[in-house]
C-alpha positions in Angstrom: -137.1 -147.0 167.8 -137.5 -145.4 171.9 -134.1 -144.0 171.4 -135.4 -141.9 168.0 -138.8 -140.9 170.2 -136.8 -139.8 173.0 -134.8 -137.3 170.6 -137.3 -136.1 169.2 -139.0 -135.3 172.4 -135.8 -133.5 173.5 -135.7 -131.6 170.6 -139.3 -130.5 170.9 -138.8 -129.6 174.3 -135.7 -127.8 173.5 -137.6 -126.1 170.9 -140.2 -125.1 173.0 -137.6 -123.3 176.0 -135.6 -121.4 173.5 -138.9 -120.0 171.8 -140.3 -119.1 175.7 -137.1 -117.6 176.5 -137.0 -115.9 172.7 -141.2 -114.7 173.6 -139.6 -113.2 177.3 -136.7 -111.6 175.8 -139.3 -109.9 173.3 -141.7 -109.0 175.9 -139.2 -107.3 178.1 -137.8 -105.2 175.0 -141.4 -104.1 174.0 -142.0 -103.4 177.8 -139.0 -101.2 178.0 -139.2 -99.9 174.7 -142.8 -98.7 175.4 -141.9 -97.0 178.9 -138.9 -95.1 177.2 -141.8 -93.7 174.7 -144.0 -93.0 176.7 -141.3 -91.1 179.2 -140.1 -89.2 176.4 -143.7 -87.8 175.7 -144.5 -86.7 179.3 -141.1 -85.2 179.1 -142.0 -83.0 175.9 -145.5 -82.5 176.5 -146.9 -82.6 180.1 -144.0 -82.3 182.7 -140.4 -82.2 183.3 -137.8 -81.8 186.1 -135.4 -78.9 187.2 -132.6 -78.3 189.6 -132.3 -75.4 191.4 -128.8 -73.9 191.2 -128.9 -70.7 193.4 -130.2 -69.0 196.5 -132.7 -66.6 194.2 -135.8 -68.3 195.0 -135.0 -68.9 199.2 -136.7 -69.6 201.0 -139.2 -70.8 199.0 -137.0 -73.2 197.2 -133.1 -73.7 197.8 -130.2 -74.8 196.4 -130.2 -78.5 195.0 -134.0 -78.7 195.4 -135.3 -81.3 192.4 -139.1 -79.8 190.9 -141.4 -81.0 188.6 -142.7 -78.5 186.3 -146.0 -78.7 184.4 -145.5 -77.3 180.6 -147.1 -74.1 180.3 -149.8 -73.7 176.9 -152.1 -70.8 177.8 -151.5 -67.3 178.4 -154.7 -67.5 180.4 -153.2 -69.4 183.1 -150.5 -67.1 184.4 -151.6 -65.0 187.4 -149.5 -63.0 189.7 -147.5 -64.9 191.9 -146.8 -68.0 189.7 -143.7 -69.9 189.9 -142.5 -70.2 186.1 -139.7 -72.0 184.6 -138.4 -69.3 181.4 -135.9 -69.2 179.2 -133.5 -66.0 179.3 -132.0 -64.9 175.8 -129.7 -62.8 177.8 -128.5 -65.8 179.9 -129.0 -68.5 177.3 -130.6 -70.9 180.2 -133.6 -71.5 181.8 -134.3 -69.6 185.2 -136.8 -69.9 187.6 -138.4 -66.8 189.2 -142.0 -65.5 190.5 -143.9 -63.7 188.2 -145.0 -60.2 189.2 -146.0 -58.4 186.4 -148.6 -59.8 184.0 -149.3 -57.9 180.1 -150.1 -54.0 180.6 -149.1 -53.9 184.8 -147.2 -50.6 186.1 -144.9 -52.0 188.3 -142.6 -50.0 191.3 -140.1 -51.1 193.1 -139.1 -49.1 196.0 -135.9 -48.4 197.4 -137.4 -49.8 200.5 -137.8 -53.3 198.6 -141.7 -52.6 198.2 -143.5 -53.6 195.2 -146.3 -51.6 193.6 -148.7 -53.5 191.2 -150.7 -50.7 189.8 -150.5 -48.5 192.7 -151.3 -51.2 194.9 -148.7 -52.8 197.6 -147.8 -56.3 196.6 -148.5 -58.8 199.8 -145.2 -61.0 199.6 -145.5 -63.1 202.4 -142.6 -65.5 200.7 -140.6 -62.8 200.7 -138.1 -62.5 203.5 -135.2 -60.7 202.7 -136.2 -57.5 200.8 -133.6 -55.5 198.9 -133.2 -52.2 200.6 -130.5 -51.3 198.7 -131.5 -49.4 195.9 -131.1 -45.2 195.8 -134.2 -44.8 194.1 -137.0 -46.4 193.1 -137.0 -48.4 189.8 -140.3 -48.3 187.5 -141.7 -50.3 184.6 -144.6 -50.8 182.3 -144.9 -54.4 181.3 -145.5 -54.7 177.4 -148.4 -56.5 176.1 -147.6 -60.3 175.8 -144.4 -59.8 178.2 -144.4 -60.9 182.0 -141.6 -59.4 184.6 -140.1 -61.7 187.1 -138.5 -60.8 190.9 -136.9 -64.0 192.9 -138.1 -64.1 196.2 -134.9 -63.5 197.9 -134.7 -60.2 196.7 -131.5 -59.0 198.4 -129.8 -62.4 196.2 -131.6 -62.5 193.0 -130.6 -61.1 189.5 -134.3 -60.7 187.9 -136.3 -58.4 185.8 -134.5 -55.1 187.7 -131.1 -55.8 186.8 -131.6 -57.3 183.0 -130.8 -55.7 180.0 -134.4 -56.5 178.7 -136.4 -56.8 181.7 -139.2 -58.3 180.3 -140.0 -62.4 179.0 -142.2 -63.3 176.0 -144.7 -65.8 176.6 -143.2 -67.7 173.9 -140.4 -68.4 176.5 -142.3 -69.4 179.2 -141.7 -73.1 179.4 -143.9 -74.3 182.5 -145.0 -73.4 186.1 -142.8 -75.1 188.9 -145.8 -77.3 191.2 -144.0 -79.8 193.8 -140.7 -80.2 195.1 -139.9 -83.9 195.0 -136.5 -83.7 196.4 -134.8 -83.7 198.9 -137.8 -86.1 199.9 -137.5 -84.0 203.6 -138.9 -80.9 201.4 -141.5 -82.6 199.1 -144.5 -79.9 199.1 -146.4 -78.3 196.9 -145.7 -75.1 195.6 -148.2 -72.0 195.9 
């Protein structure tokens, strides 16, 4: 009789252990699935990460920098000087440049490398190396709902000055670069 009771107790104990193990596995599984769903939603609607492959935005951004970019939802939030990520139909890839021309702006890129927006010289402390190789001034009139972009490293940037279609539609703008997250010695908020 005691052996029967001992056997029943052992079976109940084993059953509780199995139930506890399965419960723990389910809790972990639910946590992992929830984290993946939240991560997907954040990436889809709030922020995403980009990698810098070229020197076109040097010294602001360096090759191999990794950035967090916030999604762009409103035209009103775009200001001249913002560093934006956008899709280029011409190159069939995401690019990152600084917005210089807003809808309706008149842009002149002088042969000396100086940039005028609506007749006024644009103060560009972020440009270290101007492109002074042009033979003549380049003039652009930014259409409605479109934007004009230049790289900070003007002497080494394939940007609106050279594209077959120099303007980017608002719908192609994916977001604004906000923070360098890697390498760790370069972590900082972008301005």
